[in-house]
N, C-alpha and C positions, 0 to 999 in steps of 0.2 A: 337117852337121846331119841330112841324110837317113839316114846310117848310124846315128846316135845314135837317131833315132826308130824305125828298124827294129829296133834292138837292144832298145829298151824294149818294143816290141810283142811281140817274141819271148820276152821274159822274163815275160810276164803269166801268172799262175796261172789254171787253168780257172775258178775262181770270179770272178776279175777280168774274164775274157773275157765272162762272162755279164752282169756288172753294169755294167762300164765304158761300153759303147755306150748303155745305157739312161739314163745320167746326162744325156745331151744333151737328152732329152725329159722326164725326170722328176727332180725334185730331192728330193722328200720320201722319207724312209726307207720309210714304209708303201707308197708307190706302187712303189718299187723292189723291195720284197719280193713284192708282188702280181705285177708284170710279169715278174720273173725266176723265179718259182716256187721260190725258195730259202727256207730258214729265215732268220729275222731275224738270228740270230747269224752265219750265213754271209755275209749281205749286209754286216753291220757289219765283219766280218773283211776282206772284199774291199775295202770303202771305206777301211779303215785302211791296207791295203797300198798302195792307189792314192794315198792322201795321202802315204805315205812316199816314193813315187816322184814326188811333186809333180805328179800328173796331176789330182787333185781337191783341193778344200778342204772339209773337214767343218765345218759350222757347227752349233752347239748353242744353242738358245734355250729358256728356261723360260717357259711360257705357262699362264694359268689357263683351263682348258677345261671345257666342259660335255659330259659323256659319258653316253649312254643306258645305263640298267640293263636287266635282263631284262624287267621290266614295261613299261618305256618302249618297248622294241622291239615288244612285243606290242600296246600301245595305238597305236603309230604305224601299224601295219597294220590294226588292228581297232577304232579309235576309243577315246577315253577312256570309262570307265564312266559318267560323268555325262552324256556326250553320248547314249549308248545309253539311259540312264534317261530323259532328256528326250524322246527319240523314242518311248519306250514310253508316255509320257503325252500324246502329240500330239493325241489325240482330245478333250482338254479335260475329260474326265470324271474323277470321283473314283475312285481305285483303292485297294483295300486291299492292304497289303504282304504279309500272311500268305498270301493266296490266290495271290499272284504278279501283278505288274503287267502282264505280257506274256510270251508265249513267246520271250523274248530271253535270250541266254546271259549273264546277269549273276549272279555269285555272291552269296551272302549278305553276305560281307565288302564286295564292291563296292557293293551296295545301301546298306549303312550309310554308306560313304564318300560315295556320291553324294548321299544325303539331307543329310548335313552340309554338303557343298560348295554344293549348290543352295539350302539354307536361308539360308546366308550371303549368297548373291547375290539373295535374295528372289525366286527363280524358282519356288518351290513353296510351297503351304500344307500344313501337316501337322496332322491332327486325330486325337486318340486317343479311341477308344471305351473308356471306363474299365471298363464292365461286361463287355465281351467281350475287353478287353485287345488291341485291334487298332488299328494305325495306318492312317490313310487319307491319301493324298497327291493333290494336284491342282495343275496348272499355274496360275501367276499370269499376269498380262498381261506381266510382265517375262520370265517363262519362255517364253511364246509368241513373244516377240520374239527371245529367245536361240536358239529353234529355227531361225531364219532367219539368224543371225549366227554367226561363229566365235568361240569362247572364246579369250581371250589365251593360255591354256595350250595350246590346239590349234595356234595359230599358231607357238608355240615348238617343238612337236613336229614341225611340218612342215619345220623347218630341217634343213640337212645337218649331221649330227653326225660327229665332235665339232666344236664351234665355239668361238671365243674369246669369253669372257664380256664383256670390256671393249668389244666392238663392239656389244653388245646395247643397244637404246634404253633410256633410263632408265625409261620407264613400264613396260617389260616385265620389269625386274629383280626386282620384288616377286613377280611370277607365277613367275619362274624359281626364286626361293628357296622358294616354296610347293611347287613340283614336287619340289625336292630333299628336302623333309621327308616326302614321300610314299614309302612303302616300295617300293624297287627301281625307282623311276621314272627318276631320273637323278642323277648325281653331279657335283660341281664339285671339281676338284683341280688341283694344279700338275703339269704334264707337261713332260718334255724333248722338244722338237721338233728332230729332226736332219734337216739338209738337206745335200746334196752339190752343189757347184758346180764346173764344169770350169775348170781353169786354161788359160792360153794354150798351155802345153806339151801339156795333155790334148787340147785342140782340134786341135792339129797332129798328134798321134798318131792321133786318130780320122779326121782328114782323109786321112792317108796310108793308112789302112785297116788292119783287123785280119783276118788270115786266118781263114776259117771252117773250114779244114782241122783235123782232129782233132790235138790236141797231146798228146804223151805226156810225162808228168812223172814216171813211175815205170817202171822196167824190171822186167817180170815174167819168171818162168821160161819161159813159153810164147814170149815174144818172142825169147828167146835160143835156145830149142830149135828153133823153126821158121825162125829167121833173118829173120823178117818185120820186125825192127827196122831192117833196111837201107833199107826204103822208107817208114819212118815219119818224121813231123816231130816232133822233140824240142824241148821247152821249153828255152830258154837260161836259165842261172843267173847271177845277179849276186852275187858273193861279198862285195861291199861293202854290200849292202843291210842295213838295220837289222832285227834279229830280236828276238823276245821273249826277255827274260833268263831263263835257266834257273837255278832255285834248288836247289842240292843240299841234302841233309839237314845240319843242324847242331844243336848243343846250344843250349839256352837260354843267353843271354849271362850270366845270373847263375851258371849252373853253370861256365861258362868262367872267370869271375872267381874263383869259389871255388877252382878248380884252381890258378889263378895264385897266390892267397894261400897255399895249402898249399905250393906250390913255394918261396915266399919263406922260410917257416919251416923247411922241410926243408933248404934250402941253408944256413941258419944253424945247422944241427946239432940242430934240435928233433925230437922223436918225437911222433907223433900220439896223442891221447887220444880214445877213443870211448865212448859210453854211451847209455842209454835216454832218450827224450824225457820219459816219465813217471817222476817221482822222488818218493820220500818227502820230506816237509818236513825230515826229519832231515839229509839230505845237502844239500838246496837252501838251507836256512836255518841249522839248529842247528849243523852242523859248521863253518859259516862265522861263528859267534859272533853270529848275528842273533837278538836276544831274541824270545821268543814273543809279546810284545805290540807288536812293531814294526809300523808301518803297512803295510810292504811285504807283510806276511802276511795282510792283509785281502782280502776278496773283490773290492773295487774295484780292486785292483792285480794279483791273482793268479788264475789259473784252477785251481780245485780239481776233482779228479776225483770224480764221483758214484759210479761203480761200476767197480772196487772203490775205496772211499773211503779205506781204510786199508791200509798196507803192513805186512808182517811184519818186525819188528825184535826181536831181532837176526837178522842173516843172515850169510852167509860174509864179506861185505864189512864188516859192522859187528858186531864181537864185543861180548859183554857188557861186557868191560873198557873198550872204546872208548866205549860208550854211557855207562858210569859216569864216565869221564874228562870227556866233554863235558858231562854233567849237572853235575858238580862245578865245572867251569870256569864255566858259566853262573851257578851259585848263589853261589860265593864266590871264583872265580878260580884254584883249585887249581894250585899250583906254577908260576904264571906271573907272579907279582908283581902281579897284578891283584886287585881286590875282586869281580870278576864283576858280574853284573847284580842280584844280591841279590833273587832271587825263587825260588819253588818250581818247578823245571823239571818239565814234564809230558810223559811219554813218549807219551801218547795224541795230544797236539798234534803231536809229532814224527812220528807214524805217518801223518798226513794226506797223501794223494797229490796231487801238483800237476803241471801241465805246467811243465817247468823254466823258470824266469824268467831264467836265465843259464847259459852253459856253464861258469861257475866251479864248478858242482856237480861237474864232471869233475875239476877241479883238486883238490878236497877228497878225492875218492875215490882219485885217483892218489897223493896224499900219504900216505893211510892204508895203501896197499900197498907203499910204498917201504921199502927196507932201507938201512942205513948203507953197505953195500957198493955200492949203486947210485949213490951220490953222487960228484961233482956230476951233476946231471941237468937236462935242459931238455925241456919238453913243450908241445904246442899242441893246440888243438881248433878246428874250424870246424863250427858246427851251428845248428839252428833253435832259437829260444827264443820264449817267449810272454809277453806282458804284457797285462793287461786295460786297454788304452788306447783312447781315442776315436780312430777312424780319421780322419786328415786328411793334409794335404800333407807333413807332416814326422813323422808317427807311424803305425806299423803295429802290429797286435796279434800278428803273427807275422813274425819277421825273423831274420836270421842274425847270429851273433856269433862273433868269434874270441877265444879266451882262451889265455893262455900263462902258464907258471910256469917260473922258473929257480931251482932248489934248489942252493945253493952256499954253503958256509961263508965264502967270500971275496967273495961278491957284495955290491954296495952300490947306493945310489940312483943314482949316476952311470951304472952299468951299465944300469939300468932305462931311463934317458933315452936312452942310446945305442941300445939295441935298438929303441925306439919311433921314434927319428929315422931309423934305417936302414929300418925297415918302411915308414914314410910316404914316404920318398924313393923306394922301389921302387913305391909306389902313385901317384907323380907329384906329391907335395907337397914342395917344397923347403924351405918355411918352416914350422917347427913350434915351438910354444911350450907351456909348462906353467904351470899356476897351481894354487895350493893348493886342496885339496878335502877333503871328509869322506866316508868309506865305513865301514860298521860293522866290516869285517874287514881293513882295511889301516891302516898307520901307519908312515911318512908316506904321505900320499895326494895324488894330483894328477889334474887333468883335462887331457887332451891337446887342444890347439887347433891348427888348420892355417889358413893364409891362403888363402882362395879365390882362384885365379889370375885370375879374370875380375871377380868382384864386389868383390875387394879387401877382403873382410870375414873376420874370424876365426870359424871354425866349431868347436864342441865335438864331438869324435868318439869320446870314450871315457874311461874311468877307469883309473887305475893306482896302484900303491903297493907297499909291502912288507907281507906278511901279518903281522898282529898275533901276538904270542906265544900269545894265547888261541885262535888257529886252528891254529898250527903244533904246539905242544906236545902237545895231545891226539891229533893225527893222526899226527905223526912220532915222538913220544916225547922230543924234545929241541928246544931253541930255536935254530934256525939261520936265516939270512936266506932268504926265499922271495920273489923278485920276481914280481909278478902284474899282469896287465892284461886288460881286456875291452873290445873295440871293436865297434861296430855296423857291419857291412859295407855295408848299403844306403846309409847316409848318406855313407860314404867314396866309393861308386861314383857318386853323383849327378852330380858334376862331369864324370867321364870320359864318361858316357853322355849328358850334357847334359839331365838330367831336372830339372824344376822341382817335380815332385810325386812322392813316393816310391811312390804307388799305381800310377804308370805302369809300374813294373818288373814288376808281376804282373797286368797287364790282359789277358794272352794275345792281344796284337795280333800276328797272323802277319806283317804287313808290317814291324812294328818288329823282330821277332825276325830276319827275313830280312836287314834292311838295317842292323842295328846293327853297329858296328865290332867287330872282334876285340879281346880284351883283351890288348893288347901295349903295354908301356910302354918 
């Protein structure tokens, strides 16, 4: 046991050596700071290390304390202004305020405060000369009595600060609250009180004694050069002691998850699609056969760009012929076997710039660039999309979506379901089901649902289907199957990161980012 105690003493850090012996006489953190002449952060660090070595126990208690402000400290030394005001009227005569009641250091603000306080206590009479606009004050009998007695507020100021409010007598608490209302006098707040208490092991170590000899805990070039290290006492090190965790740099867990999702699609043979966040309505809506009077194109659902509010169409990606094809498809169904939407299509409406509402806009642009020699082809995208949603636990107005298209004359609906099942299996969801749905630009359409592994409830995580002829023919030039789906990533990731609220993903909590698990399925 003796050897163990000596080893513990030899391992103490210089900060611990300063603080540890003081704990025997002082338990409060403030006292330890004063007596050790160290910074509070250094004392706290030393106490934490001592607690790790089981030499002390740190206790933390929350108390409601009264603490003096700047004015409170001043009046504690130099009397309250109402006391000095009373003393200035001690001769019992009537004094005018304008000329000054006495050569006593009372500011104009303090005079006004004192008059108000003493009037409430019936300690003074105040008379106003209306003609000269001068106030006269004079002590009352109560005021003369107060000259010989201490005010309740003075009794409170005489206490040792800070003090615990709950120990104050009930009759003094009103006066205390009154002092709190006065500017800079005192404050009442909740404070953490930290105390350190020696353990039995700590007492034994202190009893055995701690050497006052200078302890070296760092080797300097001078020590080595001069050889003086040979006569020095070195601090012993304990390699088993707990140390602060070191956090290396890492990417935000959302970025890690996005890379993982990209890897899934790349491994399945897909190529990545990329494009701008700001898109003309032509690509975001019209190319996907969304009618120009559809509710999704209203401001309550979509963020429209103010400047520039209109895009230039045609562009290299949207030829005049393509625009004409899409216009005629909307108006009467042009070569698709459809009757279209039967309205007059307006190019000015198609020119309106929006923050893209889905990454499916990239699928439309990709189809428009494809040649027959490129087929079959598979593409994916992962990107930010924007919806004018009310922010709550399951809705964000900015989130990530992954979109895919498979362009293949031999593709069918079963292939679509297979791709989705494979993706969700890689994302940790073994049970996937599909139910019929409606989307303006797909037919057949389905919504994807997965079984939450903990809550045992089905969650809707995205939409899918085969692009309608009205989308494919104007963009690609002929009608062949195009499997398509769009999935919201944040909802998919909620279970993996154990979030109950989507907003937690982007609250920039450094602790959360440091401690979140890596995205490894």
